[in-house]
C-alpha positions as a Markdown table, in Angstrom:
| # | Residue | x | y | z |
|---|---|---|---|---|
| 1 | Met | 7.2 | 3.9 | 4.8 |
| 2 | Thr | 9.5 | 5.6 | 2.0 |
| 3 | Ala | 12.1 | 3.9 | -0.1 |
| 4 | Ser | 14.7 | 5.0 | 2.5 |
| 5 | Gly | 13.2 | 2.7 | 5.4 |
| 6 | Leu | 13.7 | -0.5 | 3.1 |
| 7 | Pro | 15.9 | -3.3 | 4.1 |
| 8 | Ala | 19.3 | -2.9 | 2.6 |
| 9 | Glu | 19.2 | -6.3 | 0.8 |
| 10 | Val | 16.2 | -5.3 | -1.2 |
| 11 | Lys | 16.7 | -1.5 | -2.0 |
| 12 | Pro | 19.2 | -1.7 | -5.1 |
| 13 | Leu | 16.9 | -4.4 | -6.5 |
| 14 | Leu | 13.9 | -2.2 | -6.1 |
| 15 | Asp | 15.6 | 0.9 | -7.2 |
| 16 | Arg | 16.7 | -0.8 | -10.5 |
| 17 | Phe | 13.1 | -2.2 | -10.8 |
| 18 | Ala | 11.5 | 1.2 | -10.9 |
| 19 | Ala | 14.0 | 2.6 | -13.1 |
| 20 | Asp | 13.7 | -0.2 | -15.6 |
| 21 | Ile | 9.9 | -0.3 | -15.7 |
| 22 | Gly | 9.9 | 3.6 | -15.9 |
| 23 | Ala | 11.8 | 3.2 | -19.1 |
| 24 | Val | 9.0 | 1.2 | -20.6 |
| 25 | Val | 5.9 | 2.8 | -19.1 |
| 26 | Pro | 4.9 | 6.1 | -17.9 |
| 27 | Leu | 5.2 | 5.2 | -14.2 |
| 28 | Val | 3.0 | 7.2 | -12.0 |
| 29 | Ala | 3.8 | 5.6 | -8.6 |
| 30 | Leu | 5.1 | 2.2 | -7.3 |
| 31 | Trp | 4.1 | 0.9 | -3.8 |
| 32 | Ala | 5.0 | -2.2 | -2.0 |
| 33 | His | 2.6 | -4.0 | 0.3 |
| 34 | Gly | 2.5 | -7.3 | 2.3 |
| 35 | Ser | 5.3 | -8.2 | 4.4 |
| 36 | Leu | 7.7 | -5.6 | 3.0 |
| 37 | Ala | 5.3 | -2.8 | 4.2 |
| 38 | Leu | 4.0 | -4.5 | 7.4 |
| 39 | Gly | 7.0 | -5.1 | 8.9 |
| 40 | Asp | 7.4 | -8.9 | 8.8 |
| 41 | Tyr | 9.8 | -8.9 | 5.7 |
| 42 | Gln | 12.3 | -12.0 | 5.5 |
| 43 | Val | 14.9 | -11.9 | 3.0 |
| 44 | Gly | 14.7 | -14.6 | 0.5 |
| 45 | Arg | 11.7 | -16.2 | 2.1 |
| 46 | Ser | 9.1 | -13.4 | 1.9 |
| 47 | Asp | 7.5 | -12.1 | -1.6 |
| 48 | Leu | 8.2 | -8.5 | -2.8 |
| 49 | Asp | 4.6 | -7.5 | -3.3 |
| 50 | Leu | 4.3 | -4.5 | -5.7 |
| 51 | Val | 1.6 | -2.4 | -7.4 |
| 52 | Ala | 2.7 | -0.1 | -10.1 |
| 53 | Leu | 0.3 | 2.8 | -10.9 |
| 54 | Val | 0.8 | 3.4 | -14.8 |
| 55 | Gly | -0.2 | 6.3 | -16.9 |
| 56 | Thr | -1.9 | 4.3 | -19.7 |
| 57 | Glu | -3.5 | 1.0 | -20.7 |
| 58 | Leu | -0.8 | -1.3 | -21.6 |
| 59 | Gly | -0.4 | -2.5 | -25.1 |
| 60 | Pro | 1.0 | -5.6 | -26.4 |
| 61 | Ala | 4.5 | -3.9 | -27.0 |
| 62 | Gln | 4.7 | -2.4 | -23.4 |
| 63 | Gln | 3.6 | -5.6 | -21.9 |
| 64 | Lys | 6.5 | -7.4 | -23.7 |
| 65 | Gly | 8.8 | -5.0 | -22.7 |
| 66 | Leu | 7.8 | -5.5 | -19.0 |
| 67 | Arg | 8.0 | -9.2 | -19.4 |
| 68 | Ala | 11.7 | -8.5 | -20.5 |
| 69 | Val | 12.4 | -6.4 | -17.5 |
| 70 | His | 11.3 | -9.2 | -15.2 |
| 71 | Gly | 13.0 | -11.8 | -17.1 |
| 72 | Arg | 16.3 | -9.9 | -16.8 |
| 73 | Leu | 16.0 | -9.2 | -13.2 |
| 74 | Val | 15.3 | -12.9 | -12.4 |
| 75 | Thr | 18.5 | -14.0 | -14.2 |
| 76 | Gly | 20.8 | -11.2 | -12.6 |
| 77 | His | 19.3 | -10.8 | -8.9 |
| 78 | Pro | 18.6 | -13.7 | -6.5 |
| 79 | Leu | 15.8 | -11.9 | -4.9 |
| 80 | Ala | 13.9 | -11.2 | -8.1 |
| 81 | Arg | 12.2 | -14.5 | -8.2 |
| 82 | Thr | 10.2 | -13.3 | -5.2 |
| 83 | Leu | 9.1 | -10.1 | -6.9 |
| 84 | His | 5.6 | -9.8 | -7.9 |
| 85 | Cys | 3.9 | -6.6 | -9.6 |
| 86 | Thr | 0.6 | -5.8 | -11.0 |
| 87 | Tyr | 0.2 | -2.8 | -13.4 |
| 88 | Leu | -2.6 | -0.7 | -12.4 |
| 89 | Pro | -3.6 | 1.8 | -15.2 |
| 90 | Leu | -4.3 | 5.4 | -14.3 |
| 91 | Gly | -8.2 | 5.9 | -14.4 |
| 92 | Ala | -9.0 | 2.2 | -13.6 |
| 93 | Glu | -8.5 | 2.7 | -9.6 |
| 94 | Ser | -11.8 | 2.5 | -8.5 |
| 95 | Asp | -12.7 | -0.9 | -10.5 |
| 96 | Ala | -11.6 | -3.5 | -7.8 |
| 97 | Ala | -12.9 | -6.4 | -9.8 |
| 98 | Arg | -11.0 | -5.5 | -13.1 |
| 99 | Glu | -8.1 | -7.7 | -14.0 |
| 100 | His | -4.7 | -6.2 | -14.8 |
| 101 | Pro | -1.4 | -7.3 | -15.9 |
| 102 | Thr | 0.8 | -9.0 | -13.5 |
| 103 | Trp | 4.1 | -10.6 | -13.0 |
| 104 | Ala | 4.2 | -13.3 | -10.3 |
| 105 | His | 5.6 | -16.6 | -9.8 |
| 106 | Gly | 7.7 | -16.3 | -12.9 |
| 107 | Glu | 4.6 | -15.9 | -15.2 |
| 108 | Trp | 2.8 | -13.0 | -16.8 |
| 109 | Phe | -1.1 | -12.9 | -16.5 |
| 110 | Glu | -3.9 | -10.7 | -15.3 |
| 111 | Arg | -5.5 | -10.4 | -11.8 |
| 112 | Pro | -7.2 | -7.6 | -9.8 |
| 113 | Val | -5.8 | -5.8 | -7.2 |
| 114 | Ser | -7.9 | -7.3 | -4.3 |
| 115 | Pro | -9.5 | -5.9 | -1.4 |
| 116 | Val | -7.0 | -7.3 | 0.9 |
| 117 | Ser | -4.1 | -5.6 | -1.0 |
| 118 | Arg | -6.0 | -2.3 | -1.5 |
| 119 | Arg | -6.6 | -2.7 | 2.3 |
| 120 | Glu | -2.8 | -3.3 | 3.0 |
| 121 | Leu | -1.9 | -0.4 | 0.7 |
| 122 | Ser | -4.1 | 2.0 | 2.7 |
| 123 | Leu | -2.9 | 0.9 | 6.1 |
| 124 | Gly | 1.1 | 1.4 | 5.3 |
| 125 | Ala | 2.3 | 1.1 | 1.8 |
| 126 | Ala | 6.0 | 1.5 | 1.3 |
| 127 | Val | 6.2 | 4.3 | -1.3 |
| 128 | Leu | 9.1 | 3.3 | -3.8 |
| 129 | Ser | 8.1 | 6.2 | -6.3 |
| 130 | Gly | 5.6 | 8.7 | -6.7 |
| 131 | Pro | 2.8 | 9.8 | -4.6 |
| 132 | Pro | 1.4 | 7.5 | -1.9 |
| 133 | Pro | -2.0 | 5.6 | -2.5 |
| 134 | Ala | -3.9 | 7.8 | -0.2 |
| 135 | Gly | -6.3 | 9.8 | -2.6 |
| 136 | Leu | -5.5 | 7.5 | -5.5 |
| 137 | Leu | -6.9 | 4.4 | -4.3 |
| 138 | Pro | -10.5 | 4.1 | -3.0 |
| 139 | Ala | -11.0 | 3.1 | 0.4 |
| 140 | Val | -12.0 | -0.5 | 1.1 |
| 141 | Ser | -15.1 | -1.2 | 3.2 |
| 142 | Asp | -15.0 | -3.5 | 6.1 |
| 143 | Arg | -18.0 | -5.4 | 4.3 |
| 144 | Glu | -16.1 | -5.7 | 1.1 |
| 145 | Leu | -12.9 | -6.9 | 2.7 |
| 146 | Thr | -14.7 | -9.6 | 5.1 |
| 147 | Gly | -16.8 | -10.7 | 2.0 |
| 148 | Phe | -13.9 | -11.3 | -0.2 |
| 149 | Val | -12.1 | -13.1 | 2.9 |
| 150 | Arg | -15.0 | -15.3 | 3.2 |
| 151 | Ala | -15.4 | -16.1 | -0.5 |
| 152 | Glu | -11.5 | -17.1 | -0.6 |
| 153 | Leu | -12.0 | -19.5 | 2.0 |
| 154 | Glu | -15.2 | -21.0 | 1.0 |
| 155 | His | -14.3 | -21.2 | -2.9 |
| 156 | Tyr | -10.5 | -21.6 | -3.0 |
| 157 | Trp | -9.1 | -23.1 | 0.2 |
| 158 | Leu | -11.9 | -25.4 | 1.3 |
| 159 | Pro | -11.6 | -27.4 | -2.1 |
| 160 | Val | -8.0 | -27.5 | -1.4 |
| 161 | Thr | -8.5 | -29.5 | 1.7 |
| 162 | Ala | -10.3 | -32.3 | 0.2 |
| 163 | Asp | -8.8 | -35.8 | 0.2 |
| 164 | Ala | -8.4 | -35.6 | -3.6 |
| 165 | Lys | -5.8 | -32.9 | -3.0 |
| 166 | Ala | -4.2 | -34.6 | -0.2 |
| 167 | Glu | -0.8 | -35.0 | -2.1 |
| 168 | Leu | -0.4 | -31.1 | -2.4 |
| 169 | Trp | -0.1 | -30.7 | 1.4 |
| 170 | Leu | 3.1 | -32.9 | 1.3 |
| 171 | Arg | 4.8 | -29.6 | 0.1 |
| 172 | Asp | 6.2 | -26.9 | 2.4 |
| 173 | Val | 4.3 | -24.2 | 0.6 |
| 174 | Trp | 0.8 | -25.6 | 0.9 |
| 175 | Val | 1.3 | -26.3 | 4.5 |
| 176 | Asp | 2.5 | -22.6 | 5.0 |
| 177 | Leu | -0.1 | -20.9 | 2.9 |
| 178 | Gly | -3.0 | -23.0 | 4.0 |
| 179 | Met | -2.1 | -22.6 | 7.8 |
| 180 | Leu | -1.2 | -18.8 | 7.5 |
| 181 | Thr | -4.3 | -17.8 | 5.5 |
| 182 | Phe | -6.7 | -19.7 | 7.9 |
| 183 | Ala | -5.2 | -17.7 | 10.9 |
| 184 | Arg | -5.1 | -14.4 | 9.2 |
| 185 | Ala | -8.7 | -14.7 | 7.8 |
| 186 | Thr | -9.8 | -15.8 | 11.2 |
| 187 | Val | -8.6 | -12.5 | 12.7 |
| 188 | Thr | -10.0 | -10.3 | 9.7 |
| 189 | Leu | -13.4 | -11.9 | 10.2 |
| 190 | Arg | -13.3 | -11.8 | 13.9 |
| 191 | Asp | -11.9 | -8.4 | 14.6 |
| 192 | Gly | -11.7 | -6.6 | 11.3 |
| 193 | Arg | -8.0 | -6.5 | 11.1 |
| 194 | Leu | -5.1 | -7.5 | 9.0 |
| 195 | Ile | -2.2 | -9.4 | 10.5 |
| 196 | Thr | 1.3 | -10.2 | 9.4 |
| 197 | Lys | 2.6 | -13.7 | 8.9 |
| 198 | Gly | 4.6 | -13.7 | 12.4 |
| 199 | Glu | 1.3 | -12.8 | 14.2 |
| 200 | Ala | -0.5 | -15.4 | 12.4 |
| 201 | Leu | 1.9 | -18.1 | 13.9 |
| 202 | Asp | 1.0 | -17.0 | 17.3 |
| 203 | Glu | -2.8 | -16.9 | 16.6 |
| 204 | Leu | -2.5 | -20.4 | 15.2 |
| 205 | Leu | -1.4 | -21.6 | 18.5 |
| 206 | Ala | -4.2 | -19.6 | 20.2 |
| 207 | Leu | -6.7 | -21.5 | 17.7 |
| 208 | Gly | -5.3 | -24.9 | 18.9 |
| 209 | Ala | -3.3 | -25.7 | 15.9 |
| 210 | Pro | -0.8 | -28.7 | 16.2 |
| 211 | Val | 2.3 | -27.2 | 17.8 |
| 212 | Ala | 4.5 | -29.2 | 15.8 |
| 213 | Val | 3.3 | -28.0 | 12.6 |
| 214 | Val | 3.3 | -24.3 | 13.7 |
| 215 | Glu | 6.8 | -24.7 | 14.6 |
| 216 | Asp | 7.7 | -26.2 | 11.6 |
| 217 | Ile | 6.4 | -23.3 | 9.7 |
| 218 | Arg | 8.1 | -20.7 | 12.0 |
| 219 | Gly | 11.4 | -22.4 | 11.9 |
| 220 | Arg | 11.4 | -22.3 | 7.9 |
| 221 | Arg | 10.3 | -18.7 | 8.0 |
| 222 | Tyr | 12.6 | -17.3 | 10.4 |
| 223 | Gly | 15.8 | -19.5 | 9.8 |
| 224 | Ala | 15.4 | -22.0 | 12.8 |
| 225 | Ala | 17.1 | -25.5 | 12.6 |
| 226 | Leu | 14.7 | -28.0 | 11.7 |
| 227 | Pro | 14.9 | -31.9 | 12.6 |
| 228 | Glu | 16.1 | -34.1 | 9.7 |
| 229 | Asp | 13.4 | -36.2 | 8.0 |
| 230 | Pro | 15.0 | -38.5 | 5.6 |
| 231 | Ala | 12.2 | -40.9 | 5.4 |
| 232 | Gly | 9.6 | -38.2 | 4.8 |
| 233 | Glu | 7.7 | -39.6 | 8.0 |
| 234 | Trp | 7.1 | -36.2 | 9.4 |
| 235 | Arg | 6.4 | -34.6 | 5.9 |
| 236 | Ala | 3.4 | -37.2 | 5.6 |
| 237 | Arg | 2.2 | -36.6 | 9.4 |
| 238 | Arg | 2.6 | -33.0 | 8.9 |
| 239 | Ala | 0.6 | -33.0 | 5.6 |
| 240 | Leu | -2.3 | -34.7 | 7.4 |
| 241 | Leu | -2.5 | -32.7 | 10.5 |
| 242 | Ala | -2.3 | -29.4 | 8.6 |
| 243 | Arg | -5.0 | -30.2 | 6.0 |
| 244 | Glu | -7.4 | -31.5 | 8.8 |
| 245 | Phe | -7.0 | -28.4 | 10.9 |
| 246 | Val | -7.7 | -26.2 | 8.1 |
| 247 | Arg | -10.4 | -28.0 | 6.6 |
| 248 | Ala | -12.1 | -28.1 | 10.2 |
| 249 | Gly | -11.2 | -24.5 | 11.0 |
| 250 | Ile | -12.5 | -23.0 | 7.5 |
| 251 | Ser | -15.8 | -25.0 | 8.0 |
| 252 | Gly | -16.5 | -23.6 | 11.4 |
| 253 | Leu | -15.2 | -20.2 | 10.6 |
| 254 | Thr | -17.5 | -19.8 | 7.3 |
| 255 | Ala | -20.4 | -21.1 | 9.4 |
| 256 | Arg | -20.0 | -18.6 | 12.1 |
| 257 | His | -19.4 | -15.8 | 9.6 |
| 258 | Gly | -21.8 | -16.5 | 6.9 |
| 259 | Arg | -21.0 | -17.5 | 3.3 |
| 260 | Arg | -20.4 | -15.8 | -0.1 |
| 261 | Ser | -21.2 | -16.9 | -3.9 |
| 262 | Ala | -18.2 | -15.0 | -5.3 |
| 263 | Asp | -15.2 | -16.7 | -6.4 |
| 264 | Pro | -11.8 | -14.7 | -5.9 |
| 265 | Ser | -9.7 | -17.6 | -7.0 |
| 266 | Ser | -6.8 | -16.0 | -5.3 |
| 267 | Asp | -4.4 | -16.3 | -2.2 |
| 268 | Asp | -4.0 | -12.8 | -1.1 |
| 269 | Leu | -4.1 | -13.7 | 2.6 |
| 270 | Ala | -1.4 | -15.9 | 2.3 |
| 271 | Arg | 1.3 | -13.2 | 1.2 |
């Protein structure tokens, strides 16, 4: 996909973002992956997941300038709070484990461009500026992809389903991410494919997930009316159903597909 094929609601924001960061760093290319590139983007609900290939290592002054760009956008555009971008220096493309400056969830930190993100970019990045990823980013092998997914489930998501973390699952975001991540990971480990969140909802039903929880997620993602829950009874019940389903599912999935010792500490499949 090229920039001309972007949803009308996000194109002005992304055009301005490309211009603003290009004034701070030597921008080689800007790519979108995740929901925006894979055709399941929902305005105001999905994240704008970006990777900027830049022509130099980022010094303190450049990082400060980029943080300022993101800060201005967040105060001036309602969709900018969902814009996440990792800055990948030219020449560092082949080191998949290396961490890079990143803006996400309103914070500035460092993280790698994970195997999931790299595979998404190779499958169909939305090219916002510069050349496409092909020839610039090395291919991700199936073994690398599935190994990362197994490790993410075992070391990040399974501990989050413990009883000590039960309170987290009262929040919409943890129910959504946990359920959708498990479904997407299941398909990747079983079939070697990456799927969208919309496809993950159908996969959850096929896996025997609680129908009411799946439809709750679907309603919030796609704008359907949801029943009122003033006493929080459904929220508490939903938290228990989702947490138990994800915990049992991950335990079975990792047992069938082996284990990894790496610790990715990320939520890439949840985008």
